[in-house]
TORDREN-471304 format. One record per residue: residue in one letter; x, y, z of N, C-alpha, C, CB in turn. Coordinates in pm, whole numbers, padded with zeros to 5 digits, always signed. Last residue first. Glycine has a CB too. Layout:
AXYZXYZXYZXYZ...
END
This chain:
K+00061-00581+02543+00021-00632+02678-00132-00689+02679+00036-00511+02786L+00217-00648+02242+00097-00592+02307+00080-00673+02444-00037-00606+02207A+00429-00797+02145+00444-00661+02173+00329-00583+02225+00485-00603+02063G+00403-01062+02052+00397-01046+02179+00428-00927+02209+00463-01126+02241L+00391-01134+01814+00513-01088+01840+00506-01089+02013+00539-00938+01760T+00105-01135+01788+00162-01252+01762+00323-01240+01809+00137-01284+01608R+00019-00883+01856-00029-01002+01963+00066-01092+01916-00197-01067+01958L+00079-00788+01621+00156-00735+01728+00126-00817+01846+00127-00589+01752G-00072-00902+01453+00076-00910+01415+00146-00874+01512+00119-00836+01307E-00336-00803+01502-00328-00969+01507-00147-00978+01534-00396-01062+01320V-00285-00545+01489-00318-00565+01641-00273-00745+01629-00524-00517+01693T-00238-00566+01181-00157-00486+01271-00178-00552+01411-00199-00329+01269A-00504-00700+01092-00396-00759+01059-00269-00686+01194-00371-00721+00878Q-00683-00449+01188-00698-00585+01210-00549-00682+01211-00798-00629+01096A-00562-00246+01022-00549-00205+01155-00565-00357+01226-00666-00082+01198L-00594-00336+00767-00433-00323+00793-00443-00339+00940-00348-00168+00742Q-00869-00327+00749-00808-00489+00734-00693-00458+00796-00779-00565+00573Q-00948-00066+00767-00951-00143+00896-00914-00266+00884-01070-00148+00958A-00814+00032+00508-00745+00068+00653-00785-00033+00772-00793+00224+00702W-01010-00092+00337-00866-00129+00338-00757-00100+00486-00812-00043+00212I-01231+00053+00404-01245-00089+00413-01078-00110+00451-01314-00172+00258R-01123+00348+00371-01162+00309+00466-01143+00140+00487-01284+00364+00466A-01083+00349+00115-00958+00360+00181-00990+00302+00332-00901+00520+00177G-01332+00337+00000-01254+00226-00006-01165+00199+00075-01204+00217-00099A-01405+00596+00109-01475+00454+00103-01405+00325+00120-01534+00438-00019A-01290+00735-00033-01247+00750+00119-01354+00622+00133-01278+00927+00221S-01180+00497-00309-01227+00643-00264-01199+00648-00111-01397+00674-00296P-00894+00370-00500-00994+00347-00426-01056+00520-00337-00931+00214-00322H-00852+00446-00885-00822+00453-00725-00925+00428-00648-00776+00582-00676Y-01035+00353-01070-00867+00343-01083-00841+00356-00960-00780+00453-01170G-01227+00544-01136-01260+00388-01172-01151+00312-01169-01320+00362-01307D-01248+00790-01118-01175+00747-01222-01178+00607-01251-01055+00782-01203H-01388+00859-00902-01459+00864-01029-01387+00815-01139-01500+00992-01061A-01278+00561-00670-01296+00697-00726-01357+00707-00824-01200+00759-00751M-01455+00307-00519-01382+00362-00601-01394+00498-00625-01391+00303-00696L-01683+00240-00337-01557+00200-00309-01432+00256-00402-01566+00058-00313N-01881+00284-00508-01863+00376-00416-01743+00337-00331-01985+00395-00342R-01913+00034-00694-01845+00176-00733-01823+00297-00629-01931+00237-00840E-01768-00257-00656-01886-00142-00585-01848-00021-00605-01911-00144-00424R-01574-00358-00796-01679-00341-00844-01811-00262-00771-01698-00455-00876A-01387-00381-00577-01399-00282-00668-01508-00241-00751-01321-00299-00734D-01433-00534-00291-01468-00542-00390-01492-00383-00462-01570-00633-00374S-01096-00595-00127-01218-00502-00120-01296-00534-00267-01167-00324-00100R-00834-00691+00060-00965-00750+00022-01070-00622-00011-01022-00850+00153V-00509-00743-00040-00638-00628-00023-00747-00675-00065-00628-00494-00099P-00308-00904+00236-00401-00908+00116-00497-00774+00120-00497-01051+00120V-00051-00869+00408-00160-00836+00425-00244-00796+00275-00144-00735+00526Y+00211-01024+00582+00157-01011+00439+00020-00951+00466+00149-01158+00352I+00466-00904+00815+00324-00986+00754+00312-00928+00655+00181-00986+00827A+00786-00901+00997+00709-00875+00863+00582-00958+00849+00802-00908+00739R+00994-00955+01168+00882-00892+01245+00787-00816+01128+00948-00779+01367P+01180-01093+00898+01149-01051+01042+01066-00953+01092+01248-01020+01095L+01092-01250+00621+01142-01140+00697+01130-01136+00860+01076-01028+00643E+00924-01433+00506+01106-01500+00563+01153-01376+00611+01243-01570+00419A+00688-01387+00444+00689-01495+00535+00851-01502+00582+00628-01637+00459A+00712-01183+00271+00694-01129+00438+00700-01242+00505+00550-01050+00485L+00782-01316+00033+00890-01223+00090+00857-01210+00261+00881-01060+00005Q+00535-01436-00019+00648-01549+00015+00756-01464+00092+00722-01628-00133Q+00405-01213-00048+00357-01303+00043+00453-01373+00108+00273-01386-00011A+00494-01101-00305+00508-01024-00187+00484-01122-00063+00407-00900-00190A+00430-01305-00454+00560-01271-00444+00600-01204-00318+00590-01194-00548R+00166-01302-00442+00201-01412-00406+00360-01393-00394+00147-01515-00498S+00159-01019-00618+00082-01049-00443+00148-01168-00407-00114-01086-00429L+00238-01105-00864+00289-01007-00778+00274-01034-00630+00229-00885-00809V+00016-01235-00915+00146-01322-00895+00245-01230-00852+00200-01401-01027A-00211-01026-00890-00180-01190-00819-00066-01272-00817-00255-01286-00875A-00115-00935-01125-00128-00841-00958-00100-00978-00862-00337-00749-00909K-00165-01064-01339-00034-01014-01285-00002-00952-01144+00001-00921-01368M-00424-01095-01316-00351-01229-01330-00226-01174-01291-00350-01308-01479G-00501-00837-01372-00562-00906-01226-00481-00979-01218-00699-00977-01205L-00416-00814-01614-00365-00729-01492-00376-00782-01364-00433-00607-01482L-00618-00962-01743-00442-01016-01766-00374-00922-01644-00353-00964-01963H-00850-00838-01707-00826-00983-01677-00668-01012-01641-00873-01073-01808R-00777-00592-01830-00833-00605-01690-00795-00753-01627-01002-00585-01696L-00785-00668-02099-00657-00596-02038-00714-00615-01874-00629-00401-02101P-00986-00733-02238-00904-00854-02150-00789-00827-02078-00854-00960-02233Q-01173-00517-02081-01150-00664-02090-01088-00670-02220-01283-00758-02077P-01039-00226-01927-01127-00308-02026-01083-00442-02021-01120-00260-02174L-01068-00041-01634-00988-00138-01733-01063-00210-01782-00889-00221-01687A-01236+00095-01445-01183+00175-01572-01101+00104-01634-01115+00300-01550P-01294-00096-01251-01401-00038-01349-01326+00000-01469-01483+00091-01290F-01123-00329-01148-01074-00201-01160-01213-00176-01281-00882-00186-01212L-01052-00642-01088-01231-00550-01062-01194-00414-01126-01299-00511-00851H-00792-00726-01142-00946-00759-01251-01090-00679-01210-00999-00949-01237L-00702-00581-00943-00688-00490-01058-00799-00588-01161-00499-00469-01117P-00691-00528-00637-00746-00654-00719-00750-00588-00868-00916-00716-00660P-00381-00491-00535-00524-00418-00524-00555-00535-00649-00543-00207-00561A-00119-00660-00419-00151-00550-00477-00299-00548-00494-00079-00536-00594G-00058-00647-00011-00049-00717-00159-00113-00616-00250-00133-00871-00174S+00173-00495+00174+00041-00488+00139+00051-00565+00014-00017-00344+00127I+00343-00600+00465+00371-00544+00323+00279-00577+00267+00483-00579+00248L+00432-00427+00786+00334-00487+00694+00351-00453+00518+00190-00431+00749L+00621-00480+01021+00639-00408+00879+00523-00486+00809+00806-00429+00797L+00694-00365+01381+00596-00466+01258+00644-00391+01121+00381-00451+01277S+00860-00195+01481+00821-00311+01566+00758-00399+01469+00724-00277+01689P+01122-00095+01275+00973-00102+01272+00956-00233+01384+00904-00133+01098S+01374+00053+01221+01362-00019+01302+01226-00046+01342+01433+00017+01383L+01427+00249+01003+01348+00266+01104+01316+00177+01209+01257+00296+01061Q+01646+00162+00851+01640+00290+00864+01569+00315+00972+01596+00350+00760R+01649-00154+00839+01755-00072+00883+01736+00100+00895+01864-00106+00787Q+01402-00122+00734+01436-00233+00870+01533-00161+00929+01498-00400+00838L+01414-00008+00497+01314+00037+00578+01349-00004+00727+01181-00019+00530A+01607-00200+00375+01628-00043+00389+01529+00017+00492+01604+00033+00244H+01418-00433+00339+01572-00432+00426+01581-00291+00441+01727-00497+00340A+01224-00362+00182+01209-00373+00324+01340-00350+00382+01153-00506+00368L+01346-00282-00059+01309-00155+00012+01268-00188+00144+01199-00077-00058A+01467-00551-00144+01553-00400-00140+01491-00314-00020+01532-00298-00299A+01211-00691-00149+01328-00675-00042+01436-00576+00002+01393-00757-00063L+01118-00509-00410+01046-00515-00234+01147-00546-00124+00922-00651-00209D+01300-00566-00571+01300-00468-00536+01219-00438-00409+01277-00413-00630R+01247-00871-00555+01403-00838-00544+01408-00700-00474+01485-00831-00701R+01001-00901-00627+01050-00970-00498+01180-00891-00436+01091-01131-00531Y+01009-00814-00899+00931-00754-00810+00959-00767-00648+00808-00802-00843R+01183-00993-01002+01233-00843-01002+01128-00796-00890+01220-00751-01169G+01007-01193-00999+01152-01207-00952+01174-01055-00924+01267-01281-01071S+00777-01145-01184+00775-01164-00997+00895-01160-00918+00723-01308-00948G+00814-00878-01369+00831-01025-01340+00837-01044-01184+00967-01083-01412H+00618-00580-01433+00744-00660-01407+00748-00791-01379+00805-00614-01313F+00409-00490-01602+00411-00604-01643+00595-00647-01557+00381-00601-01835A+00338-00225-01541+00452-00269-01616+00482-00368-01646+00537-00248-01583T+00118-00296-01409+00087-00221-01553+00212-00249-01629+00059-00045-01543S+00221-00392-01176+00150-00477-01258+00142-00442-01399+00027-00489-01211D+00390-00190-01079+00450-00289-01122+00388-00373-01182+00505-00337-01049N+00182-00026-01008+00232+00018-01121+00330-00103-01152+00295+00164-01108V+00019-00197-00800-00046-00129-00945+00039-00099-01020-00124-00006-00942G+00221-00242-00598+00183-00361-00702+00098-00304-00811+00097-00487-00630F+00241-00146-00236+00280-00080-00373+00194-00221-00467+00497-00055-00402A+00349-00021+00037+00191-00054-00020+00223-00037-00166+00049+00061+00036I+00425-00111+00354+00482-00094+00252+00337-00115+00153+00615-00193+00240L+00427+00038+00704+00349-00007+00568+00407+00033+00419+00204+00059+00574V+00535+00017+01013+00561+00071+00888+00480-00012+00752+00722+00069+00878I+00492+00118+01324+00431+00055+01230+00465+00097+01107+00311+00059+01246R+00634+00100+01657+00665+00159+01531+00611+00082+01442+00799+00178+01502L+00567+00190+01994+00522+00119+01880+00556+00174+01778+00399+00098+01870E+00744+00267+02248+00699+00297+02122+00689+00191+02067+00766+00378+02050Q+00886+00228+02496+00776+00192+02493+00698+00229+02340+00723+00249+02615M+01162+00446+02407+01099+00365+02511+00960+00344+02498+01119+00419+02635R+01149+00520+02077+01157+00595+02202+01135+00435+02264+01031+00743+02236P+01311+00348+01750+01207+00404+01852+01219+00423+02031+01094+00311+01828M+01584+00491+01607+01553+00379+01675+01392+00437+01774+01709+00330+01776K+01613+00709+01406+01621+00554+01350+01535+00460+01450+01792+00494+01346P+01371+00983+01462+01458+00912+01459+01487+00749+01421+01480+00941+01548L+01268+01180+01197+01250+01047+01260+01356+01009+01312+01210+00947+01181S+01228+01395+01033+01305+01375+01162+01268+01298+01243+01321+01470+01230S+01394+01313+00681+01275+01355+00803+01330+01348+00920+01144+01262+00817Q+01571+01205+00510+01575+01382+00545+01471+01403+00659+01520+01495+00395A+01472+00961+00480+01587+00982+00563+01616+01130+00572+01706+00907+00510L+01250+01012+00342+01225+00994+00489+01385+00974+00563+01113+00846+00513Q+01339+01088+00109+01285+01193+00194+01289+01112+00333+01127+01251+00146P+01502+00857+00047+01608+00994+00060+01496+01076+00131+01678+01081-00112L+01323+00664-00058+01384+00682+00092+01458+00832+00131+01506+00560+00112V+01184+00793-00277+01108+00791-00153+01202+00809-00016+01029+00651-00148D+01354+00740-00480+01283+00889-00471+01221+00896-00350+01171+00923-00581R+01427+00451-00479+01536+00578-00528+01497+00701-00480+01548+00603-00690H+01227+00323-00398+01351+00329-00361+01441+00419-00353+01391+00270-00406A+01036+00401-00543+01025+00440-00442+01175+00442-00378+00924+00368-00385D+01084+00274-00790+01093+00418-00803+01085+00470-00644+00967+00480-00906A+01117+00004-00726+01230+00081-00775+01223+00179-00720+01246+00106-00901V+00797+00008-00684+00880-00021-00571+01002+00015-00617+00879-00160-00521T+00693+00275-00904+00655+00140-00901+00777+00111-00761+00677+00044-01079A+00435+00548-00904+00564+00485-00865+00547+00335-00824+00627+00566-00747G+00243+00702-00939+00295+00651-01051+00395+00582-01007+00329+00738-01147N+00287+00933-00673+00184+00874-00792+00275+00806-00896+00087+01002-00876K+00422+00805-00370+00454+00885-00472+00343+00848-00617+00621+00857-00497G+00395+00881+00002+00370+00806-00126+00373+00891-00258+00233+00739-00117F+00421+00863+00330+00524+00929+00254+00486+00838+00064+00716+00885+00354A+00292+01004+00568+00303+00925+00477+00361+00976+00362+00198+00877+00458R+00259+00932+00936+00319+01013+00802+00332+00915+00709+00467+01091+00815W+00094+00945+01262+00110+00888+01097+00231+01019+01022-00098+00896+00991Q+00054+00852+01562+00124+00962+01488+00171+00887+01351+00259+01029+01581V-00165+00760+01786-00100+00709+01667-00087+00842+01560-00194+00576+01601P-00230+00675+02109-00249+00803+02002-00189+00724+01884-00155+00969+02041R-00471+00414+02166-00339+00460+02194-00380+00588+02072-00188+00329+02167R-00628+00168+02186-00665+00284+02213-00568+00382+02275-00765+00267+02283L-00610+00014+01928-00483+00019+02047-00553+00062+02148-00346+00121+02026A-00838+00035+01759-00819-00039+01813-00687-00085+01938-00841-00083+01724V-00831+00359+01772-00960+00291+01800-00908+00161+01860-01058+00268+01665A-00561+00364+01614-00550+00419+01747-00699+00370+01793-00515+00597+01752L-00645+00210+01379-00567+00200+01472-00539+00243+01590-00507+00209+01439E-00829+00408+01249-00864+00263+01277-00749+00204+01383-00866+00173+01126Q-00648+00633+01212-00763+00609+01329-00798+00499+01320-00886+00685+01332A-00413+00491+01056-00383+00541+01201-00509+00573+01289-00297+00674+01193F-00613+00477+00815-00528+00339+00916-00494+00392+01023-00380+00264+00860Q-00678+00720+00780-00766+00639+00778-00720+00509+00859-00800+00622+00645A-00418+00805+00715-00465+00858+00784-00554+00778+00889-00508+00940+00718T-00341+00630+00476-00247+00637+00588-00327+00692+00705-00120+00728+00555I-00541+00629+00263-00522+00542+00348-00434+00555+00460-00496+00456+00291A-00745+00938+00278-00648+00884+00240-00629+00751+00328-00546+00979+00240E-00864+01160+00447-00953+01016+00372-00873+00935+00317-01058+01042+00250E-00673+01324+00492-00740+01254+00611-00845+01161+00590-00794+01346+00697Q-00615+01437+00279-00518+01333+00330-00574+01300+00454-00366+01377+00343R-00880+01498+00055-00802+01559+00158-00733+01414+00217-00904+01657+00276E-00990+01348-00172-00995+01509-00144-00880+01577-00065-01125+01544-00060V-00903+01071-00347-00996+01128-00224-00925+01300-00246-00956+01029-00026G-00760+00991-00580-00852+00929-00537-00964+01002-00432-00788+00827-00489V-00444+00992-00374-00507+01013-00531-00606+00948-00503-00433+00960-00671G-00259+00996-00175-00394+01029-00141-00460+01070-00277-00402+01145-00029A-00024+00841-00174-00042+01005-00187-00181+01068-00190+00020+01053-00319V-00163+00609-00103-00081+00655-00017-00022+00829-00041+00027+00547-00022P-00224+00547-00404-00342+00583-00281-00271+00660-00135-00423+00410-00223S-00016+00568-00534-00070+00641-00520-00172+00678-00426-00082+00642-00594E+00241+00404-00335+00231+00454-00500+00065+00544-00468+00221+00273-00653G+00405+00434-00020+00378+00371-00131+00331+00446-00275+00288+00287-00086I+00451+00397+00293+00543+00443+00203+00481+00354+00079+00710+00418+00250A+00359+00483+00661+00335+00450+00521+00425+00482+00379+00221+00508+00506I+00412+00470+00960+00474+00562+00847+00455+00455+00737+00650+00619+00871L+00335+00559+01290+00286+00467+01186+00311+00555+01041+00114+00423+01217V+00378+00552+01616+00436+00573+01513+00379+00464+01393+00580+00568+01550V+00192+00561+01955+00239+00477+01835+00275+00566+01720+00127+00376+01786P+00248+00767+02177+00204+00732+02064+00268+00631+01981+00194+00830+02006V+00223+00659+02526+00320+00676+02418+00270+00680+02275+00412+00570+02427A-00073+00790+02717-00007+00693+02638+00104+00753+02559-00101+00625+02549D-00241+00892+02887-00075+00933+02877-00027+00876+02770+00022+00887+02995G-00566+00843+02712-00485+00876+02812-00342+00950+02781-00467+00756+02877A-00714+00682+02551-00547+00743+02524-00488+00740+02631-00522+00892+02474E-00968+00745+02505-00918+00637+02576-00794+00628+02625-00929+00543+02514A-01029+00877+02246-01080+00929+02421-01019+00834+02504-01262+00924+02467P-00745+00899+02028-00886+00812+02079-00900+00866+02237-00862+00607+02074T-00593+01054+01808-00608+01018+01930-00759+00975+01988-00554+01122+01996C-00383+01110+01508-00510+01051+01603-00536+00986+01738-00557+00968+01544L-00217+01336+01396-00213+01269+01517-00374+01225+01538-00146+01370+01639G+00000+01376+01074-00104+01367+01165-00075+01298+01311-00206+01295+01094E+00081+01444+00736+00091+01364+00872+00033+01411+00943+00197+01342+00935R+00076+01551+00504+00088+01410+00491+00129+01328+00618+00184+01387+00389A-00178+01817+00475-00064+01768+00506-00037+01608+00513-00041+01828+00619G-00367+01887+00189-00351+01859+00314-00215+01821+00366-00434+01769+00339D-00505+01724-00092-00498+01850-00022-00476+01824+00096-00604+01931-00028A-00445+01412-00298-00521+01495-00180-00457+01613-00110-00550+01404-00068E-00335+01467-00644-00345+01445-00497-00405+01497-00397-00262+01449-00456P-00572+01449-00946-00453+01501-00817-00450+01435-00708-00469+01641-00755L-00680+01244-01161-00690+01317-01040-00590+01363-00966-00749+01258-00965R-00766+01202-01484-00604+01222-01372-00627+01285-01279-00469+01304-01421P-00987+00987-01610-00925+01130-01547-00844+01115-01489-00988+01210-01470T-00907+00767-01936-00930+00778-01756-00868+00934-01720-00815+00630-01648I-00831+00820-02192-00994+00843-02142-01004+00855-01998-01098+00713-02182R-00581+00751-02221-00667+00856-02286-00765+00900-02225-00716+00824-02394R-00541+00518-02083-00466+00627-02035-00516+00754-02085-00329+00613-02067T-00724+00380-02251-00747+00394-02143-00706+00459-02048-00750+00329-02120R-00569+00378-02494-00698+00455-02489-00750+00442-02338-00812+00395-02600K-00363+00229-02422-00319+00342-02494-00471+00432-02431-00291+00311-02692G-00448-00055-02371-00391+00018-02260-00356+00180-02302-00255-00064-02212Q-00586-00121-02609-00662-00075-02501-00602+00023-02409-00702-00180-02430A-00317-00119-02714-00417-00013-02791-00546+00019-02685-00485-00090-02953Y-00246-00353-02602-00148-00191-02659-00259-00106-02652-00067-00178-02849L-00387-00552-02667-00375-00492-02539-00297-00365-02522-00321-00583-02456W-00344-00579-02935-00523-00519-02869-00466-00497-02734-00694-00659-02861P-00085-00663-02937-00134-00547-03021-00256-00476-02970-00165-00593-03158L-00093-00903-02756-00011-00740-02735-00094-00642-02838+00190-00739-02794L-00216-01152-02749-00326-01022-02763-00205-00928-02752-00471-00996-02624P-00021-01322-02744-00084-01342-02858-00177-01199-02890-00168-01480-02842L+00099-01253-02479+00165-01263-02574+00103-01248-02729+00220-01370-02546A-00050-01288-02286-00062-01146-02323-00005-01159-02418-00018-01038-02246L-00048-01560-02181-00158-01516-02216-00143-01374-02301-00235-01511-02095L+00267-01512-02112+00225-01645-02212+00081-01585-02262+00206-01824-02116E+00216-01350-01889+00300-01307-02018+00262-01390-02127+00456-01321-02001P+00049-01502-01733+00018-01375-01759+00082-01326-01883+00049-01296-01650L+00246-01703-01679+00108-01746-01734+00059-01600-01780-00002-01827-01611W+00451-01732-01499+00447-01674-01624+00331-01700-01708+00555-01711-01690R+00351-01873-01245+00433-01712-01246+00424-01625-01373+00602-01729-01227R+00311-02102-01338+00182-01971-01317+00263-01904-01327+00080-01935-01188M+00550-02258-01409+00451-02219-01531+00337-02106-01443+00357-02390-01608
END
C-alpha cells in the first residue's frame, strides 16, 4: 500500500496538481548546463605517484551541471575533490549527465556516449574505479511506479557493471523534493512522497547488487544557499554537501569490500 500512496493521494487532486505543475514549469527559470569540460583530474598534495582513482558519474541535471556556473562546481568534480582528499590519491573524473533525463532516457542516450569514450572496460592494475548513478527527480515528476523505476535502475546498473567493471557502484537516492522551494504545496508534498518511494526501491536494488551501495541525499533544501536561484537545482554549496556525503560513503564502502589497505 505504501508504494502506491502518492498515487492514491494524487488522484482526487489531479486537476489542481496539473495546474500547479504547469504554472511551476512556466515560472521556474530555465538554467543552462555549466560551462567547462566534463572531465578533469583532482590531485591532493599527498598523492605522490599513486595510481589515480577513476570516478564516473551518470545522472540527470546535477551531473550535467545545471544550477552552477562551472563544471568544477558541479557534483562530479566536487565529489572527485572530496574523494581525492579522503583517499590521498589523484581522482580522474568524468561526468555523463543529461538535463531532464529519467533512468530509461540515460540507458538509451547516455550509455552510447560512455561506450564511445576512451575508458577501457577493465580497470588497470591497482586502479580503483567508482561509478555513481544519480537520478530520481525526473522519474518522480513523471510519477513512474517504483517497480518500473527499479527495473530501469537495474538495467542501467547491470549495463554499467558489464561495461566498466567498477570497484564500487554507488546508487544515489532521489533528492528531497518535499523541500524544494520552487514547488508549491500540495504538489511539493506529493512529489516528495514519490521521491521517497523511488529511493526505497533504489535502496533495495543496491542491497542485491554485488559491490554496490545506496547513498541517500541528505541536504536541507530549505536553506536557500544550498539551492540555485531556480529553487530546483543544487547550488555549488549544495553540491559540496552532497559530494562530502558521497565521498564518506565511498570510503566506507571500499573498506567494507577490502579494497583499501
